[in-house]
C-alpha positions as CSV (number, residue, x, y, z in Angstrom):
1,M,161.7,216.1,48.9
2,K,164.0,215.5,45.9
3,R,164.1,218.5,43.5
4,K,165.6,219.0,40.0
5,T,168.7,221.2,39.8
6,I,166.8,223.8,37.7
7,G,164.6,225.9,39.8
8,G,165.7,224.3,43.1
9,A,166.4,227.5,44.9
10,F,163.2,229.2,43.7
11,I,161.0,226.2,44.3
12,A,162.4,225.6,47.8
13,E,161.7,229.2,48.6
14,I,158.1,228.9,47.4
15,E,157.6,225.7,49.3
16,Q,158.9,227.2,52.6
17,K,156.5,230.1,52.1
18,N,153.6,227.7,51.5
19,E,154.4,225.7,54.6
20,R,154.4,228.8,56.7
21,A,151.1,229.9,55.1
22,K,149.6,226.5,55.9
23,R,150.7,226.6,59.5
24,T,149.3,230.1,59.9
25,A,146.0,229.0,58.3
26,A,145.9,225.9,60.6
27,R,146.4,228.1,63.7
28,A,143.8,230.6,62.6
29,T,141.2,227.9,61.9
30,W,141.8,226.3,65.3
31,I,141.3,229.6,67.0
32,L,138.1,230.3,65.0
33,G,136.8,226.8,65.7
34,I,137.4,227.1,69.5
35,L,135.9,230.6,69.5
36,G,132.9,229.3,67.7
37,C,132.4,226.5,70.2
38,V,132.8,228.9,73.2
39,L,130.2,231.3,71.6
40,F,127.8,228.4,71.0
41,L,128.1,227.2,74.6
42,I,127.6,230.7,75.9
43,G,124.6,231.2,73.7
44,M,123.0,228.0,74.8
45,N,123.6,228.8,78.5
46,V,122.1,232.2,78.1
47,S,119.1,230.8,76.4
48,L,118.5,227.9,78.9
49,L,119.1,230.0,82.0
50,N,116.8,232.7,80.8
51,A,114.3,230.7,78.8
52,D,111.4,232.8,80.3
53,K,112.9,236.0,79.0
54,V,112.5,236.6,75.2
55,P,115.4,239.1,74.8
56,S,117.9,236.7,76.5
57,L,116.6,233.8,74.4
58,V,117.1,235.8,71.2
59,V,120.6,237.0,72.2
60,G,121.6,233.5,73.2
61,S,120.3,232.0,70.0
62,I,122.2,234.6,67.9
63,I,125.5,234.0,69.8
64,G,125.0,230.2,69.4
65,I,124.2,230.5,65.7
66,A,127.3,232.7,65.3
67,G,129.4,230.1,67.0
68,I,128.1,227.4,64.6
69,A,128.7,229.6,61.6
70,L,132.3,230.2,62.8
71,M,132.9,226.4,63.1
72,I,131.5,225.8,59.6
73,A,133.4,228.8,58.1
74,N,136.6,227.5,59.8
75,K,136.7,224.5,57.4
76,F,136.0,226.5,54.3
77,I,138.6,229.2,55.2
78,Y,141.3,226.6,55.8
79,N,140.5,224.7,52.6
80,A,140.5,228.0,50.5
81,I,144.0,228.9,51.8
82,V,145.5,225.4,51.3
83,V,143.9,224.9,47.9
84,R,145.2,228.3,46.8
85,Q,148.7,227.3,47.9
86,I,148.5,223.9,46.2
87,D,147.3,225.6,43.0
88,R,150.3,227.9,43.1
89,M,152.6,225.0,43.5
90,E,151.0,223.2,40.5
91,R,151.6,226.3,38.4
92,I,155.3,226.4,39.6
93,E,155.6,222.7,38.7
94,K,154.1,223.4,35.3
95,A,156.7,226.1,34.7
96,K,159.4,223.6,35.7
97,A,158.0,221.1,33.2
98,D,158.5,223.6,30.4
99,L,162.3,223.5,31.0
100,S,164.5,221.0,29.1
101,E,164.6,217.7,30.8
102,G,167.9,217.1,32.6
103,A,169.2,220.7,31.9
104,E,171.4,222.3,34.4
105,G,171.1,225.9,33.6
106,V,170.6,228.7,36.1
107,I,169.6,230.9,33.2
108,E,167.4,229.4,30.5
109,V,166.1,231.0,27.4
110,K,163.8,228.7,25.4
111,S,162.5,229.6,21.9
112,L,162.2,233.3,22.8
113,T,160.5,235.3,20.1
114,K,159.6,239.0,20.1
115,N,159.0,240.6,16.8
116,Y,159.0,244.4,16.6
117,G,158.6,244.4,12.9
118,H,161.0,245.3,10.0
119,G,163.3,242.5,11.1
120,R,163.8,243.9,14.6
121,G,163.6,241.7,17.7
122,V,164.6,238.2,18.6
123,F,163.4,235.0,16.8
124,N,163.4,231.5,18.4
125,V,166.4,232.2,20.6
126,S,167.4,229.3,22.9
127,F,170.4,228.9,25.2
128,G,171.3,228.1,28.8
129,V,173.9,229.3,31.3
130,K,175.3,226.9,33.9
131,K,176.0,227.7,37.5
132,G,179.4,229.4,37.8
133,E,179.7,230.1,34.1
134,V,180.3,233.4,32.3
135,F,178.4,233.2,29.1
136,G,179.1,235.7,26.4
137,F,176.4,237.1,24.2
138,L,178.1,238.6,21.2
139,G,176.6,240.7,18.5
140,P,176.6,244.2,17.0
141,N,174.2,247.0,18.1
142,G,170.6,246.1,17.2
143,A,171.2,242.3,17.0
144,G,168.9,241.5,19.9
145,K,171.2,241.3,22.9
146,S,169.4,243.9,25.0
147,T,166.0,242.6,24.0
148,T,166.9,239.2,25.4
149,M,168.2,240.8,28.6
150,R,165.0,242.7,29.1
151,H,162.9,239.5,28.7
152,L,165.2,237.8,31.3
153,M,164.5,240.7,33.7
154,G,160.8,240.3,33.2
155,F,160.4,243.7,31.6
156,S,158.7,242.4,28.5
157,D,156.3,239.6,27.8
158,P,157.5,237.1,25.1
159,E,155.3,236.5,22.0
160,N,156.5,232.9,22.1
161,G,158.9,231.0,24.3
162,H,160.0,231.4,27.9
163,C,162.8,232.8,30.0
164,Y,163.7,231.3,33.4
165,I,166.1,232.2,36.2
166,N,166.5,229.5,38.8
167,G,163.4,227.8,37.4
168,A,161.2,230.9,37.8
169,D,159.4,232.2,34.8
170,C,160.8,235.7,34.4
171,W,157.6,237.2,33.2
172,K,155.3,235.6,35.8
173,Y,157.7,236.0,38.7
174,H,159.5,239.2,37.7
175,A,159.4,240.4,41.4
176,Y,161.5,237.4,42.3
177,V,163.9,238.2,39.5
178,M,164.2,241.8,40.5
179,Q,165.0,240.8,44.1
180,N,167.6,238.1,43.3
181,V,169.4,239.1,40.1
182,G,172.0,241.8,39.6
183,Y,171.2,243.8,36.4
184,L,173.4,246.3,34.5
185,P,171.4,247.8,31.6
186,G,173.0,248.8,28.3
187,E,171.8,252.4,28.6
188,V,172.2,253.8,32.1
189,A,169.4,256.3,33.0
190,L,169.7,257.5,36.6
191,P,167.1,259.7,38.4
192,E,168.4,263.3,38.2
193,G,167.2,264.4,41.5
194,L,169.5,262.2,43.5
195,S,173.1,262.1,44.5
196,G,175.1,259.0,43.9
197,K,174.7,258.0,47.5
198,G,170.9,258.6,47.4
199,F,170.7,256.4,44.3
200,L,172.5,253.5,46.0
201,D,170.3,254.0,49.1
202,M,167.3,253.8,46.9
203,I,168.5,250.5,45.2
204,R,169.4,249.1,48.6
205,G,165.9,249.8,49.9
206,L,164.2,248.3,46.8
207,R,166.2,245.1,46.9
208,K,166.1,244.5,50.6
209,A,169.3,242.6,50.4
210,K,170.9,241.1,53.5
211,T,174.4,241.6,52.1
212,D,176.0,245.0,51.3
213,R,179.3,245.3,49.5
214,T,178.9,248.9,48.6
215,E,182.0,250.3,50.3
216,E,184.2,247.6,48.8
217,L,182.9,248.2,45.3
218,L,183.2,252.0,45.6
219,K,186.9,251.5,46.3
220,I,187.5,249.0,43.5
221,F,185.8,251.3,40.9
222,A,186.9,254.6,42.4
223,V,183.3,256.1,42.4
224,N,182.5,259.4,44.0
225,I,178.9,259.2,45.2
226,E,178.7,262.7,46.8
227,G,177.8,264.7,43.7
228,S,174.5,264.8,41.8
229,V,174.0,262.0,39.2
230,K,172.9,264.7,36.8
231,R,176.4,266.1,36.7
232,M,178.2,262.7,36.4
233,S,180.0,261.8,33.2
234,I,178.9,258.7,31.2
235,G,181.8,256.7,32.7
236,E,180.9,257.8,36.3
237,K,177.3,256.8,35.7
238,R,178.4,253.4,34.3
239,K,180.6,252.8,37.4
240,L,177.7,253.7,39.7
241,A,175.5,251.3,37.8
242,I,178.1,248.5,38.2
243,V,178.2,249.1,42.0
244,A,174.3,249.0,42.1
245,A,174.3,245.6,40.2
246,F,176.9,243.9,42.4
247,M,176.2,245.6,45.8
248,S,173.8,243.0,47.1
249,D,176.2,240.2,46.1
250,P,173.6,238.3,43.9
251,E,174.4,234.8,42.6
252,V,173.1,235.6,39.1
253,L,174.0,238.7,37.1
254,L,172.9,240.0,33.7
255,L,175.4,242.5,32.3
256,D,174.4,244.4,29.2
257,E,177.4,246.1,27.5
258,P,179.1,246.5,31.0
259,T,182.2,248.4,29.9
260,S,180.5,250.8,27.5
261,G,181.7,254.3,28.4
262,L,184.5,253.1,30.7
263,D,188.1,254.2,30.0
264,P,190.7,251.4,29.1
265,V,192.1,251.4,32.7
266,M,188.7,250.9,34.2
267,Q,187.8,248.3,31.6
268,E,190.7,246.2,32.8
269,V,189.6,246.7,36.5
270,F,186.2,245.5,35.5
271,I,187.5,242.4,33.7
272,D,189.7,241.5,36.7
273,F,186.8,242.0,39.1
274,V,184.4,239.7,37.0
275,R,187.1,237.0,36.9
276,K,187.1,237.1,40.7
277,E,183.3,237.0,40.9
278,K,183.4,233.9,38.6
279,E,185.8,232.2,41.0
280,R,183.3,232.9,43.7
281,G,180.7,230.8,41.7
282,K,178.6,233.6,40.3
283,T,176.6,232.9,37.1
284,I,176.9,235.7,34.6
285,L,175.4,236.5,31.3
286,L,177.5,239.2,29.6
287,S,176.4,240.8,26.4
288,S,179.0,242.8,24.4
289,H,180.3,243.7,21.0
290,I,183.9,244.1,22.3
291,F,185.9,241.0,21.3
292,S,188.7,241.4,23.8
293,E,186.2,241.6,26.7
294,V,184.4,238.5,25.6
295,E,187.6,236.5,25.0
296,A,189.0,237.5,28.4
297,L,186.0,236.5,30.4
298,C,183.7,234.0,28.8
299,D,183.6,230.2,29.0
300,R,181.1,229.9,26.2
301,I,180.1,232.4,23.5
302,A,176.8,232.8,21.6
303,I,176.7,234.9,18.4
304,I,173.5,236.6,17.5
305,K,172.8,238.0,14.1
306,E,169.6,239.9,13.2
307,G,167.8,238.4,16.2
308,K,168.8,234.8,15.6
309,L,171.5,232.7,17.3
310,V,173.9,231.6,14.6
311,S,176.5,229.9,16.8
312,V,177.2,228.8,20.4
313,I,180.8,227.7,20.9
314,E,183.2,226.9,23.8
315,A,185.9,229.6,24.1
316,G,188.6,226.9,23.9
317,E,187.2,225.6,20.6
318,L,188.1,228.7,18.7
319,T,191.7,227.4,18.2
320,H,190.3,224.2,16.7
321,Y,187.7,225.8,14.6
322,K,187.1,224.0,11.3
323,R,187.8,227.1,9.2
324,K,191.6,227.8,9.2
325,T,193.6,230.7,7.9
326,F,197.0,230.3,6.2
327,V,199.5,233.1,5.3
328,V,201.5,232.1,2.2
329,T,204.5,234.0,0.8
330,F,205.8,233.2,-2.7
331,G,209.3,233.5,-4.1
332,E,208.5,235.0,-7.4
333,K,205.8,237.4,-8.6
334,S,204.9,235.3,-11.6
335,V,204.2,232.3,-9.3
336,Y,202.2,234.6,-7.0
337,E,200.0,235.8,-9.8
338,K,199.5,232.3,-11.2
339,F,198.4,231.0,-7.8
340,L,195.7,233.8,-7.7
341,G,194.0,231.9,-10.4
342,E,193.4,228.9,-8.1
343,D,189.9,228.5,-6.5
344,F,190.5,229.5,-2.9
345,D,189.1,232.1,-0.6
346,F,191.8,234.9,-0.6
347,R,191.2,237.1,2.4
348,L,194.2,239.5,2.0
349,K,196.6,240.1,-0.9
350,D,199.9,241.9,-0.7
351,D,201.3,242.4,-4.2
352,D,204.6,243.9,-2.9
353,K,205.4,241.2,-0.4
354,L,203.9,238.4,-2.6
355,T,201.8,237.3,0.4
356,L,198.3,235.9,0.4
357,E,196.0,235.1,3.3
358,I,193.8,232.1,2.5
359,A,190.7,231.0,4.5
360,V,190.2,227.2,4.1
361,E,187.6,224.9,5.6
362,D,189.2,222.0,7.4
363,P,188.3,219.3,4.9
364,E,189.9,221.4,2.1
365,C,193.2,221.8,3.9
366,G,194.7,218.8,2.2
367,K,193.7,220.1,-1.2
368,M,195.3,223.4,-0.5
369,I,198.6,221.9,0.6
370,K,198.6,219.6,-2.4
371,T,198.1,222.5,-4.7
372,L,200.9,224.6,-3.0
373,T,203.4,221.8,-3.7
374,K,203.2,222.7,-7.3
375,Y,204.3,226.3,-6.6
376,D,207.5,227.9,-5.4
377,V,206.4,228.7,-1.8
378,K,208.8,230.7,0.3
379,N,206.9,230.6,3.6
380,L,203.7,229.0,4.9
381,V,202.2,229.9,8.3
382,E,198.9,228.7,9.9
383,H,197.2,231.7,11.5
384,K,195.6,231.3,14.9
385,Q,191.8,231.7,14.8
386,T,190.6,234.7,16.7
387,L,187.1,235.4,18.1
388,E,186.9,238.4,15.7
389,E,187.6,236.2,12.7
390,Y,185.1,233.6,13.8
391,F,182.5,236.3,14.4
392,M,183.1,238.0,11.0
393,H,182.7,234.6,9.3
394,F,178.9,235.1,10.1
395,Y,178.9,238.8,9.2
396,K,180.5,238.8,5.7
397,S,177.4,240.7,4.9
398,E,175.5,243.0,2.8
399,R,174.8,245.2,5.8
400,T,177.0,247.6,7.7
401,F,176.8,247.5,11.5
402,G,178.0,250.1,13.9
403,G,179.7,249.5,17.2
404,L,182.0,246.7,16.3
405,S,185.3,247.0,18.0
406,N,188.4,244.9,18.7
407,G,189.3,246.3,22.0
């Protein structure tokens, strides 16, 4: 049977389970039918051989009727099981139909909306993450990154829209998501009554994973699992949570602020580790407000502002972004001051060095160069576009956000 790329793994798994259920139902109904026939024959023989004895006739009739009932019930039981499985498959197919035609995303967020009031939540958010891609979800604290992650894990029911992982609706099939997706929450809250080892054993039991990379991960992240989680530092808890997310070697990972609380050395260890996971074909959605982390890891980057996606860009496109920055140095102060009267977006001014930083949209570059030819310019340098500059283009705002960091 030919299947679409989206949902292939999930649908194939469901189909296999359905086939097993059908075979089991068929065997059960054959057994019931044969048993019914045998009971019917026994009942008739008892009745015929002992026709002059009323008790024997009654018992034989009851056994015969029970046999007939089993043969009739056999058909209804089989049909009920098969019909239920077919209905389940139709619901799965309906969920697949909700996905974008021809899309290739392992992770799909479609028109996701959850309004918590007072402008908090996510509003009509849509994006997809392809197999083997690291997708950056960039925004300040409170922008809606964690809310989106929680919907993808099936922890929350969307008001509108859908979230899918491997074609499975994350809310309807949250058990599938929990079993097959590695999740690192933004805020790590561990059960205080356990040691680090006890916590990992608990996660291992819940996930029932065939693969266990625990020892390898403990060495990479230098985690001591012998002590109580209650006494662990924030960084140690974060490292333990990283191990828990990756220990079953899942193909899909949702990482919410993964390096929050880690020291700079361990941040670099984590970045190097995720690069290797990407090379192994893992699909990763990584939310962060740390520019260097996103730049180092992500193939594509989505920027979310006040619960709405404002941009999705290929990481390589940043250097060719249409808004360019130029640093201009003038030879004389009078010329410098005169140029300040021109209608350009001056980002930075250095009166001592007679230097200006000018942000120009690509179509306006010719106009700026033509204007500069009228002035005594000592030096002109095009400044490379950074992710931070691109991000701040959307956040030149009236509001102040905490948690922004360039490193």
